[in-house]
C-alpha positions as CSV (number, residue, x, y, z in Angstrom):
1,M,147.3,101.2,69.9
2,N,146.0,100.0,73.2
3,N,142.3,99.5,72.3
4,S,141.8,95.8,71.8
5,N,138.8,96.2,69.5
6,K,140.5,99.0,67.6
7,T,137.3,100.8,66.8
8,I,138.0,104.5,67.1
9,A,141.2,106.6,66.8
10,V,141.6,110.3,67.0
11,I,144.4,112.3,65.3
12,G,145.5,115.8,65.9
13,K,147.2,118.3,68.2
14,A,147.9,116.7,71.5
15,A,146.3,119.5,73.6
16,L,143.0,119.0,71.8
17,V,143.1,115.3,71.3
18,K,144.0,114.0,74.8
19,V,140.5,114.5,76.1
20,F,139.3,111.6,73.8
21,R,141.7,109.2,75.6
22,A,139.5,109.7,78.7
23,I,136.6,108.1,76.9
24,G,138.6,105.2,75.6
25,Y,139.7,106.3,72.2
26,D,143.2,105.7,71.0
27,C,144.9,109.1,70.4
28,F,147.7,110.0,68.0
29,Y,149.4,113.4,68.0
30,D,150.3,113.7,64.3
31,T,149.8,117.1,62.7
32,A,152.1,117.2,59.6
33,P,150.1,116.1,56.5
34,D,152.4,113.3,55.5
35,A,152.5,111.9,59.1
36,V,148.7,112.1,59.3
37,I,148.3,110.2,56.0
38,A,150.8,107.6,57.1
39,R,149.0,107.2,60.5
40,C,145.6,106.8,58.7
41,Q,147.1,104.1,56.5
42,A,148.6,102.3,59.6
43,L,145.3,102.5,61.4
44,D,143.5,101.1,58.4
45,T,145.9,98.2,58.3
46,A,145.4,97.7,62.1
47,G,141.7,97.4,61.6
48,Y,140.3,100.6,63.0
49,K,136.8,101.4,61.8
50,I,136.5,105.1,62.6
51,I,139.3,107.8,62.5
52,L,138.5,111.2,63.8
53,I,140.8,114.0,62.6
54,L,140.8,117.6,63.9
55,E,139.3,119.9,61.3
56,K,142.5,121.9,60.6
57,T,144.5,118.7,60.1
58,A,141.9,117.1,57.9
59,A,141.7,120.2,55.7
60,Q,145.5,119.7,54.9
61,I,144.9,116.2,53.6
62,G,141.8,116.8,51.6
63,K,143.2,115.0,48.5
64,Y,144.0,111.9,50.4
65,L,140.5,111.9,51.9
66,D,139.0,112.3,48.5
67,S,141.0,109.4,47.2
68,R,139.4,107.2,49.8
69,A,135.8,108.2,48.9
70,G,134.7,104.8,47.7
71,K,136.1,102.8,50.6
72,P,133.7,101.9,53.4
73,Y,136.3,101.6,56.2
74,P,137.8,103.2,58.0
75,I,135.4,106.1,58.2
76,I,137.6,109.2,58.4
77,M,135.7,112.2,59.8
78,P,136.9,115.7,60.5
79,I,135.8,117.0,63.9
80,P,135.7,120.7,64.9
81,D,138.6,122.1,67.0
82,T,138.8,125.3,68.9
83,M,141.2,127.0,66.4
84,T,139.6,126.5,63.0
85,P,136.4,127.9,61.5
86,R,134.0,124.9,61.2
87,H,133.4,125.2,57.4
88,Y,135.7,122.4,56.2
89,G,134.3,119.7,58.5
90,M,130.7,120.7,57.9
91,E,131.2,120.9,54.1
92,R,132.8,117.4,54.1
93,L,130.0,116.0,56.3
94,K,127.4,117.5,54.0
95,A,129.0,116.1,50.9
96,N,129.3,112.6,52.4
97,M,125.6,112.7,53.5
98,E,124.6,113.8,50.0
99,K,126.6,111.0,48.4
100,A,125.1,108.5,50.8
101,M,121.5,109.6,50.3
102,G,121.7,110.7,46.7
103,I,120.0,114.0,47.5
104,K,121.1,117.5,48.5
105,V,120.9,118.1,52.3
106,G,121.0,121.0,54.6
107,G,121.4,124.7,53.9
108,N,124.3,127.0,53.9
109,V,127.2,126.2,56.2
C-alpha cells in the first residue's frame, strides 16, 4: 500500500489491473472470493475511500457487497473487464444510483 493518501485501490486479475498502477492507484491481484473480501476489509481498515473491483470478481462477492450497503466508505465499485459481460457492474451501479436518488433510473442494461 504505497499510496500515502490511500484514496483508491483496484482489485482483480493482475493482467487487467496493472494498468491502474500507471495512474497512481494501488493494485492488488486477489481473485478468490475469500481473499477479495479479506483485502476489502484490510483496505477499509487502512483508510481507503474507493475500491474498484473487476466485474467478474465483484460478482463472486455479491453478498459481501450487499452487507455493506449502508456504509459510506469505502465505496466499492465493480468495473468492467475484458472477459465478463457488463451486466453485473451496470446493474449494481443502477441499483446504487436508485438507492441514492430514491427514483428509478436508466433503461434496460
